[in-house]
C-alpha positions as MATLAB code, in Angstrom:
seq = 'XXXXXXXXXXXXXXXXXXXXXXXXXXXXXXXXXXXXXXXXXXXXXXXXXXXXXXXXXXXXXXXXXXXXXXXXXXXXXXXXXXXXXXXXXXXXXXXXXXXXXXXXXXXXXXXXXXXXXXXXXXXXXXXXXXXXXXXXXXXXXXXXXXXXXXXXXXXXXXXXXXXXXXXXXXXXXXXXXXXXXXXXXXXXXXXXXXXXXXXXXXXXXXXXXXXXXXXXXXXXXXXXXXXXXXXXXXXXXXXXXXXXXXXXXXXXXXXXXXXXXXXXXXXXXXXXXXXXXXXXXXXXXXXXXXXXXXXXXXXXXXXXXXXXXXXXXXXXXXXXXXXXXXXXXXXXXXXXXXXXXXXXXXXXXXXXXXXXXXXXXXXXXXXXXXXXXXXXXXXXXXXXXXXXXXXXXXXXXXXXXXXXXXXXXXXXXXXXXXXXXXXXXXXXXXXXXXXXXXXXXXXXXXXXXXXXXXXXXXXXXXXXXXXXXXXXXXXXXXXXXXXXXXXXXXXXXXXXXXXX';
ca = [
       0.000    0.000    0.000;
       1.397    3.424   -0.934;
       2.023    6.193    1.614;
      -0.743    8.238    0.007;
      -3.295    5.467    0.447;
      -2.283    5.030    4.065;
      -3.050    8.676    4.706;
      -6.519    8.703    3.137;
      -8.480    7.660    6.273;
      -6.635   10.192    8.427;
      -6.642   13.387    6.442;
      -7.986   13.635    2.890;
      -7.190   17.360    2.782;
      -3.504   16.845    3.423;
      -3.394   14.101    0.790;
      -5.014   16.332   -1.784;
      -2.548   19.082   -1.002;
       0.387   16.710   -1.315;
      -0.769   15.428   -4.684;
      -1.432   18.967   -5.906;
       1.997   19.955   -4.755;
       3.602   17.104   -6.673;
       1.792   18.149   -9.834;
       2.862   21.763   -9.298;
       6.480   20.687   -8.906;
       6.423   18.720  -12.133;
       4.603   21.443  -14.041;
       6.917   24.206  -12.844;
      10.012   22.212  -13.724;
       8.679   21.615  -17.227;
       7.793   25.300  -17.601;
      11.178   26.359  -16.317;
      12.993   24.161  -18.821;
      10.747   25.339  -21.641;
      11.370   28.959  -20.707;
      15.106   28.456  -20.836;
      14.803   26.636  -24.144;
      12.565   29.260  -25.773;
      14.416   32.279  -24.481;
      17.809   30.765  -25.139;
      20.474   32.818  -23.468;
      19.088   36.275  -24.292;
      18.067   36.664  -20.656;
      21.702   36.195  -19.618;
      22.764   39.301  -21.548;
      19.912   41.175  -19.911;
      20.988   39.893  -16.502;
      24.607   40.992  -17.026;
      23.555   44.524  -17.979;
      21.244   44.697  -14.978;
      23.832   43.280  -12.566;
      26.433   45.834  -13.644;
      23.912   48.661  -13.266;
      23.298   47.739   -9.634;
      26.889   46.753   -8.919;
      25.812   43.271   -7.840;
      29.252   41.741   -8.326;
      32.581   43.328   -7.472;
      34.526   41.687  -10.315;
      32.341   42.877  -13.161;
      34.861   41.901  -15.828;
      34.492   38.242  -14.869;
      30.723   38.282  -15.431;
      30.045   36.358  -18.642;
      27.453   33.904  -19.924;
      29.065   30.794  -18.523;
      29.690   32.304  -15.074;
      26.059   33.498  -14.831;
      24.806   29.938  -15.163;
      27.128   28.872  -12.346;
      25.951   31.487   -9.823;
      24.928   29.852   -6.532;
      24.670   32.906   -4.251;
      23.059   36.245   -5.039;
      22.898   39.243   -2.689;
      20.490   41.946   -3.896;
      19.987   43.622   -0.520;
      20.009   47.416   -0.029;
      19.357   48.233   -3.701;
      15.992   50.049   -3.419;
      14.458   47.461   -5.723;
      10.720   47.775   -6.293;
      10.535   44.481   -8.198;
      12.575   41.365   -8.815;
      13.263   40.841  -12.533;
      11.814   37.587  -13.870;
      15.180   36.472  -15.226;
      16.406   35.988  -11.660;
      14.170   32.921  -11.590;
      16.259   31.403  -14.403;
      19.279   31.104  -12.068;
      18.303   27.551  -11.244;
      21.618   26.795   -9.504;
      21.009   29.405   -6.816;
      21.249   28.086   -3.255;
      21.168   31.470   -1.497;
      19.148   34.589   -2.383;
      19.102   37.771   -0.292;
      16.489   40.402   -1.186;
      16.516   42.239    2.123;
      16.145   45.991    2.637;
      14.467   46.851   -0.620;
      10.965   48.089   -1.454;
       9.428   44.907   -2.795;
       5.660   44.527   -2.575;
       5.603   41.161   -4.337;
       7.830   38.367   -5.594;
       7.787   36.896   -9.109;
       5.454   33.896   -9.427;
       8.279   31.922  -11.012;
      10.402   32.080   -7.839;
       9.332   28.480   -7.298;
      11.685   27.522  -10.166;
      14.694   28.009   -7.879;
      14.551   24.389   -6.792;
      18.047   24.319   -5.273;
      17.481   27.316   -3.014;
      18.172   26.577    0.668;
      18.281   30.159    1.994;
      15.833   32.934    1.097;
      16.080   36.213    2.993;
      13.545   38.993    2.282;
      13.876   41.159    5.398;
      12.487   44.667    5.577;
      10.414   44.981    2.423;
       6.719   45.669    1.775;
       5.422   42.201    1.014;
       1.736   41.685    1.737;
       1.627   38.118    0.413;
       3.790   35.420   -1.164;
       3.201   33.552   -4.441;
       1.918   30.001   -4.030;
       4.979   28.741   -5.895;
       6.943   29.367   -2.684;
       5.772   25.877   -1.757;
       7.918   24.422   -4.581;
      11.187   25.315   -2.829;
      11.545   21.854   -1.374;
      15.221   22.338   -0.452;
      14.663   25.543    1.470;
      16.186   25.441    4.964;
      15.934   29.114    6.005;
      13.118   31.533    5.151;
      13.417   35.049    6.580;
      10.424   37.365    6.131;
      11.093   39.775    9.013;
       9.829   43.334    8.669;
       7.198   43.087    5.950;
       3.443   43.741    5.848;
       2.103   40.193    5.907;
      -1.341   39.880    7.476;
      -1.535   36.120    7.140;
       0.743   33.151    6.516;
       0.506   31.690    3.041;
      -0.211   28.018    3.727;
       2.094   26.949    0.900;
       4.943   27.844    3.281;
       3.707   24.919    5.352;
       4.673   22.558    2.506;
       8.440   23.112    2.744;
       9.651   19.739    4.024;
      13.225   20.765    4.880;
      12.546   24.162    6.416;
      14.531   24.493    9.646;
      14.277   28.217   10.482;
      11.240   30.405    9.818;
      11.328   34.130   10.578;
       7.936   35.869   10.485;
       8.696   38.632   12.957;
       7.681   42.279   12.591;
       4.679   41.768   10.350;
       0.949   42.214   10.997;
      -0.037   38.623   11.648;
      -3.071   38.000   13.838;
      -2.937   34.204   13.710;
      -0.764   31.289   12.704;
      -2.453   28.499   10.723;
      -2.759   25.030   12.261;
      -1.164   23.669    9.084;
       2.173   25.092   10.172;
       2.647   21.861   12.112;
       3.521   20.189    8.770;
       6.970   21.797    9.010;
       8.295   18.719   10.755;
      11.971   19.765   10.539;
      11.519   23.233   12.023;
      14.040   24.013   14.776;
      13.631   27.803   15.111;
      10.328   29.694   14.877;
      10.374   33.497   15.165;
       7.029   35.286   15.528;
       7.949   38.458   17.425;
       6.350   41.874   16.883;
       3.041   40.793   15.404;
      -0.546   40.946   16.687;
      -0.925   37.360   17.806;
      -3.406   36.644   20.591;
      -2.788   32.898   20.627;
      -0.614   30.181   19.153;
      -2.071   27.153   17.339;
      -2.535   23.958   19.361;
      -0.697   22.126   16.586;
       2.516   23.846   17.669;
       3.025   20.842   19.899;
       3.836   18.776   16.795;
       7.197   20.514   16.305;
       9.233   17.642   17.702;
      12.562   19.223   16.627;
      11.863   22.807   17.710;
      14.625   24.261   19.899;
      13.724   27.997   19.925;
      10.272   29.572   20.125;
      10.403   33.364   19.884;
       7.148   35.322   20.095;
       8.055   38.571   21.855;
       5.943   41.727   21.538;
       2.575   40.176   20.764;
      -0.747   39.997   22.635;
      -0.627   36.429   23.929;
      -2.751   35.832   27.026;
      -1.990   32.131   27.365;
      -0.091   29.295   25.754;
      -1.599   26.158   24.249;
      -1.389   23.121   26.529;
       0.303   21.191   23.722;
       3.419   23.282   24.143;
       4.500   20.748   26.769;
       5.165   18.322   23.884;
       8.113   20.377   22.616;
      10.578   18.010   24.209;
      13.641   19.504   22.462;
      12.869   23.144   23.245;
      15.820   24.926   24.867;
      14.735   28.567   24.583;
      11.344   30.263   24.940;
      11.122   34.024   24.450;
       7.723   35.543   25.257;
       8.587   39.006   26.560;
       6.059   41.827   26.275;
       2.849   39.858   25.998;
      -0.204   39.683   28.280;
       0.411   36.448   30.155;
      -1.074   36.544   33.663;
       0.453   33.378   35.062;
       3.593   31.349   34.662;
       2.538   28.723   32.079;
       2.379   25.331   33.793;
       3.106   23.678   30.467;
       6.552   25.269   30.345;
       7.539   23.506   33.554;
       7.415   20.175   31.711;
      10.085   21.151   29.187;
      13.101   19.622   30.870;
      15.659   20.772   28.250;
      14.897   24.475   28.640;
      17.975   26.609   29.273;
      16.511   30.077   28.593;
      13.156   31.551   29.638;
      12.309   35.194   28.926;
       8.897   36.228   30.239;
       9.603   39.857   31.098;
       6.996   42.584   30.511;
       3.930   40.446   31.094;
       1.353   40.492   33.899;
       2.411   37.396   35.805;
       1.487   37.355   39.494;
       2.380   33.868   40.751;
       5.174   31.459   39.972;
       4.239   27.802   40.206;
       6.369   25.549   42.407;
       6.721   23.341   39.332;
       9.322   25.794   38.043;
      11.740   23.805   40.157;
      11.541   20.993   37.593;
      13.622   23.012   35.121;
      16.998   21.868   36.405;
      18.786   22.744   33.136;
      17.715   26.390   33.204;
      20.589   28.874   32.759;
      18.809   32.209   32.196;
      15.501   33.171   33.801;
      14.071   36.637   33.110;
      10.811   37.435   34.917;
      11.341   41.190   35.124;
       8.516   43.721   34.766;
       5.667   41.551   36.031;
       3.543   41.618   39.211;
       5.278   38.808   41.087;
       5.107   39.082   44.889;
       7.207   36.098   45.947;
       9.052   33.026   44.704;
       8.474   29.397   45.677;
      11.156   27.554   47.659;
      11.505   25.247   44.663;
      13.455   28.026   42.907;
      16.444   26.573   44.717;
      16.226   23.473   42.509;
      17.460   25.433   39.493;
      20.969   24.197   40.113;
      22.368   25.371   36.751;
      20.947   28.903   36.856;
      23.505   31.588   35.964;
      21.346   34.707   35.552;
      18.168   35.583   37.479;
      16.312   38.796   36.629;
      13.399   39.697   38.914;
      13.513   43.462   38.422;
      10.399   45.649   38.417;
       8.135   43.300   40.350;
       6.540   43.455   43.806;
       8.853   41.073   45.617;
       9.313   41.704   49.338;
      11.819   38.979   50.151;
      13.616   36.021   48.613;
      13.368   32.429   49.876;
      16.258   30.887   51.840;
      16.554   28.301   49.081;
      18.161   31.043   46.965;
      21.444   29.921   48.516;
      21.266   26.666   46.570;
      21.859   28.454   43.269;
      25.592   27.874   43.493;
      26.219   28.639   39.788;
      24.411   31.994   39.876;
      26.540   34.864   38.534;
      24.006   37.672   38.090;
      21.142   38.679   40.430;
      18.967   41.598   39.263;
      16.291   42.992   41.589;
      15.992   46.706   40.865;
      12.603   48.403   41.247;
      11.065   45.996   43.738;
       9.852   48.887   45.815;
       8.922   46.883   48.945;
      11.994   44.661   49.119;
      13.656   45.026   52.536;
      16.360   42.396   53.079;
      18.388   39.547   51.639;
      18.267   36.082   53.164;
      21.414   35.026   55.024;
      21.795   32.229   52.496;
      22.940   34.745   49.895;
      26.437   34.188   51.223;
      26.426   30.683   49.737;
      26.289   32.029   46.180;
      29.990   31.472   45.704;
      29.993   32.319   41.975;
      27.958   35.538   42.212;
      29.599   38.394   40.311;
      26.845   41.011   40.061;
      24.062   42.235   42.365;
      21.697   44.988   41.270;
      19.111   45.932   43.880;
      18.058   49.542   43.409;
      14.981   51.661   44.056;
      13.769   49.459   46.909;
      13.574   49.576   50.710;
      16.641   47.539   51.587;
      17.608   48.604   55.126;
      20.448   46.240   55.955;
      22.901   43.773   54.516;
      23.547   40.395   56.142;
      27.077   39.702   57.409;
      27.144   36.776   54.996;
      27.526   39.266   52.123;
      31.255   39.124   52.800;
      31.369   35.510   51.665;
      30.782   36.490   48.030;
      34.442   36.188   47.079;
      33.832   36.608   43.333;
      31.504   39.631   43.546;
      32.635   42.412   41.212;
      29.648   44.754   40.916;
      27.413   45.777   43.813;
      24.732   48.375   43.078;
      22.432   49.203   45.994;
      21.511   52.810   45.258;
      18.097   54.287   46.069;
      17.548   52.195   49.191;
      17.390   52.807   52.958;
      20.724   51.467   54.170;
      21.937   53.114   57.376;
      25.174   51.159   57.734;
      27.310   48.542   56.099;
      28.585   45.397   57.824;
      32.345   45.151   58.414;
      32.282   42.020   56.283;
      31.903   44.188   53.178;
      35.675   44.554   53.320;
      36.034   40.884   52.409;
      34.724   41.463   48.888;
      38.257   41.340   47.562;
      37.346   41.306   43.843;
      34.814   44.141   43.979;
      35.473   46.700   41.225;
      32.312   48.830   41.424;
      30.287   49.869   44.490;
      27.296   52.206   44.155;
      25.537   53.229   47.380;
      24.149   56.624   46.436;
      20.755   57.769   47.732;
      20.781   55.784   50.974;
      20.932   56.879   54.641;
      24.514   55.928   55.483;
      25.977   57.729   58.475;
      29.443   56.243   58.220;
      31.554   53.842   56.211;
      33.352   50.944   57.954;
      37.133   51.020   58.207;
      37.199   47.681   56.401;
      36.358   49.411   53.112;
      40.072   50.014   52.737;
      40.511   46.327   52.041;
      38.729   46.642   48.685;
      41.976   47.060   46.805;
      40.433   46.218   43.411;
      37.739   48.879   43.669;
      37.723   51.239   40.692;
      34.412   53.112   41.150;
      32.880   54.221   44.448;
      29.702   56.299   44.551;
      28.358   57.499   47.931;
      26.295   60.488   46.804;
      23.298   61.722   48.777;
      23.849   59.999   52.118;
      24.414   61.419   55.617;
      28.149   60.933   55.862;
      29.957   63.298   58.218;
      33.365   61.700   57.763;
      35.381   59.063   55.929;
      37.733   56.410   57.346;
      41.464   56.932   56.830;
      41.577   53.528   55.190;
      39.986   55.020   52.090;
      43.503   55.931   51.045;
      44.254   52.213   50.593;
      41.996   51.951   47.533;
      44.959   51.957   45.184;
      42.962   51.225   42.010;
      40.228   53.791   42.586;
      39.661   56.077   39.589;
      36.210   57.489   40.407;
      35.086   58.735   43.838;
      31.808   60.629   44.217;
      30.726   62.008   47.608;
      28.250   64.695   46.569;
      25.371   65.787   48.807;
      26.627   64.597   52.197;
      27.610   66.325   55.458;
      31.368   66.039   55.174;
      33.262   68.697   57.052;
      36.684   67.302   56.223;
      38.443   64.810   54.001;
      41.219   62.553   55.358;
      44.687   63.417   54.051;
      45.123   59.775   53.038;
      43.031   60.595   49.974;
      46.260   61.849   48.458;
      47.389   58.231   48.161;
      44.796   57.504   45.466;
      47.320   57.847   42.660;
      44.974   56.618   39.909;
      42.064   58.901   40.793;
      40.714   60.883   37.826;
      37.343   62.036   39.253;
      36.799   63.443   42.757;
      33.304   64.880   43.263;
      32.742   66.681   46.592;
      29.965   69.169   45.785;
      27.229   70.042   48.297;
      28.997   69.181   51.546;
      30.189   71.282   54.498;
      33.881   71.418   53.683;
      35.762   74.507   54.757;
      39.106   73.201   53.566;
      40.605   70.350   51.599;
      43.830   68.527   52.448;
      47.035   69.612   50.744;
      47.621   65.974   49.764;
      45.081   66.367   46.975;
      47.943   67.994   45.115;
      49.491   64.526   44.846;
      46.675   63.346   42.610;
      48.490   63.911   39.327;
      45.902   62.059   37.229;
      42.977   64.060   38.561;
      41.029   65.645   35.687;
      37.675   66.314   37.338;
      37.518   67.959   40.779;
      34.123   69.276   41.906;
      33.957   71.430   45.078;
      30.911   73.627   44.483;
      28.388   74.351   47.254;
      30.784   73.995   50.161;
      32.175   76.469   52.694;
      35.728   76.647   51.429;
      37.802   79.656   52.394;
      41.063   79.281   50.536;
      41.805   76.703   47.883;
      45.301   76.561   46.460;
];
């Protein structure tokens, strides 16, 4: 029994389409050969003249009849083309065609004659539809239609058996046809910047799909069948209208990257802990209030972005994320403190917690031996623990807009510190140890209550910026004269009498 007969009881429509497609293939090949035979090689002369006009090839003198027939790659991008000449469709040895960044509103119907084509890129044009012959490009692997004016997907695209990457982003699509599931070899599907409110249930049939990218749409939920995408490693759904963390995602054990920022998610299911291969998790700009303890099961997580949510505290299980390198928490306006377990994050390199209500740091902060960047500005810190001096690899420390009264002597142990910002606090003095910061290039102490500066500041031989405006200084130490690399010294709004 033939394959076609086997399919009859299951789906007569698909069978009819397959048979029609076969007939189209045969017909187009016959027509293509007849066209070449009738026209002879007159079209080649026309092509050469046209190619020289647009400067398509750098070595124009090598463009002759024989070489035209051997062309396998053609880049016509950025030429302000309003149409594609029909003779392009006679280049039947083409494997790559780039028509991007032109002004095309349509493609020639004969484009289906380019049977050997495996890459077709038509980015940033004005296409509103595609010719049905697009379905004849049976060897096509990559089809890039980003930045056009498509309002629907031509279903003949769904008949490309070898298509691996499909880019439909930045169009005006409102839906994706169920028939898209026929693209059984698809590994990357890009749907960003359209007007999609849902994805087809048949999306679960993409057994080889590794990336699903649908940012900047109007999705309110995901189809349950998405849990069948067993090879998916990256899902990018930023800037949609999702209200909950999709339970179906938690079943995709190979996921390494999840981007769900700029949605309306409130709760995170405990099932998120099943994603043990996750490396990057971006849940920023949602309405999340807390995280489940199971977050600690994400043992391979490297970057966690929870910025612009409503998180008050983090679970103790955070300390289990021993591979975490970046923790981003800015604009959680009610966040008050870190768990002590943060000290167990031995690979942490960056902490951003700004515009919140953080009022203290745990002593365990000093255990973060690899921490390089610590930004805690716009908080309510009144003091720093002595253990901050143990952050030996710290290169940048930003504590502006807090309520610090003093700085611990241990700060002088931060010998790798290059940038220190303490603006807009309540500092009345600085420890002498500040002169030990031998790599410091930028020191900003604006808007404090400093009445004097320790003379040890003259030891900061690499300092280029010293900003002391809006304090209560009536003099500055003579040792500032030792700062030979200083290019920016700000002393305005003080009470200085004589400055030499």
